[in-house]
Phi, psi and omega in degrees: 000138186291129183244106182218114177249117184280120172246096183249132173213147179242124185238133183244127175259110177265181177300118179070007184236120177248122180229060180227065188296337184265354186302321185266006178271124177290140175284128176287174183300330181263001185262083179263162170128217183227155184219137183232134171229133177255138180226089180037066178098345179247135183235141176239143187221149171224136177238125179227133180199170175249013172211168180305135185211161177221157179219124178287130181254003184101184182301141175276347185293121179067018185227143173235136182236140182221160178288138172240007175177147173216135179208169180094210182258108176247016183249173178235142183261182188284335189281334182289170180289152182298143180097341176300139182228165178207150179158200184203156177182177172241151178204163178263128180277171179296337180272006178077035180244144172280141180223130172265137184218155172230140175242126178259148178306310179199158182303129182117337181273128184278131175224135174239139175226131172252145175218156174224146182240141180233149174284107185194131186249020186254014187297131174276163179294140180292145177236142185248134171252146180229150178315135179098341182273158165283172178301138180256146181276129179266319179183156174297151173292131181214159178307124174080001181266132178221158186233149186218160184282138175246343184200140169220123183220163170229165178200163169283303177016083179088353180236162175291335181200173177277169179279188183060043169250359181234145179302333184274352180293136178201149160245141187208153174260133183229161177236118183262011178099337177243318180229154163278135183225155179243128182219169180214159172221102190220152169256118185106177184273132177220152174231138172215144180233153180204158172216182187228154173226162177256129184230166182281335183204135173265126182264351180120159179249139187230143188244140171213139171215132189234132171282326173242277179213145180203148177234132178244126179282136180255267186226156173296146180284345169056047176066023179096359181285336182253152178213151185229137181229159178286139172241352179206139170230133185215156171106203188262091176256073188225018180254103181283004180248008186229118178294335193243011173287097184165206185228131175204154177271135178229138177271118178272101189289330179296319184257001182054048182231150167265135178245150175246118188249137177224156187208136167052072172064037177223162179178202181145204185230152172221147177245135174258139183219168170238000000 
């Protein structure tokens, strides 16, 4: 039975005014649902459920949304029927709205997905990489252009199981000097999608991988001028009893910093931009 308690909040950071008291509070095992924080044009959301679910993120006009975290069980095992999939992503609906979604292997498996949105009208069309493919081109390298993950999913389809059951499994965005590309190295079936935007400033890419738990400080949120998105997801995202086995960006309201958190043989990278 679907267990979803919606925790929705909208927080606005004005000049010298911070109003996000729940930002640093960990969601407990029974605190499912969605959470929203707005930071002068940038919005952050989390969707957690034990069944397939979606969350409306607002209009797609002049806005770009990307994954800022994925955790829980996003893989598929040998026993479900072929074609069963699991994962998370952001997409534009037919009605022109951004939507954050999660697909669970079956009801009862925990999946968490974080997303952030930025006011930006330069987004390129998303491109998808699948297990067995060479790196796919997202867009030519250009001044101020950077690319981020929009979707990570797994399926059996032609394989005995989905990917992300091994510490070495990963999907990642790379720059070969000519093009931005999306590539993967996985055992099992995986799909990943990404697109690119042009920004005024790159604040750097940050890496975290944890055997148990680890937090990496990234960049100041700078009054809402900065935002961070995933560029790589790696490891064992196969625990349907844990909301946080995975990688996600968290805004530390006390210190006005973005942190990158990883847990239990998972990790990857996130890039912060303005």
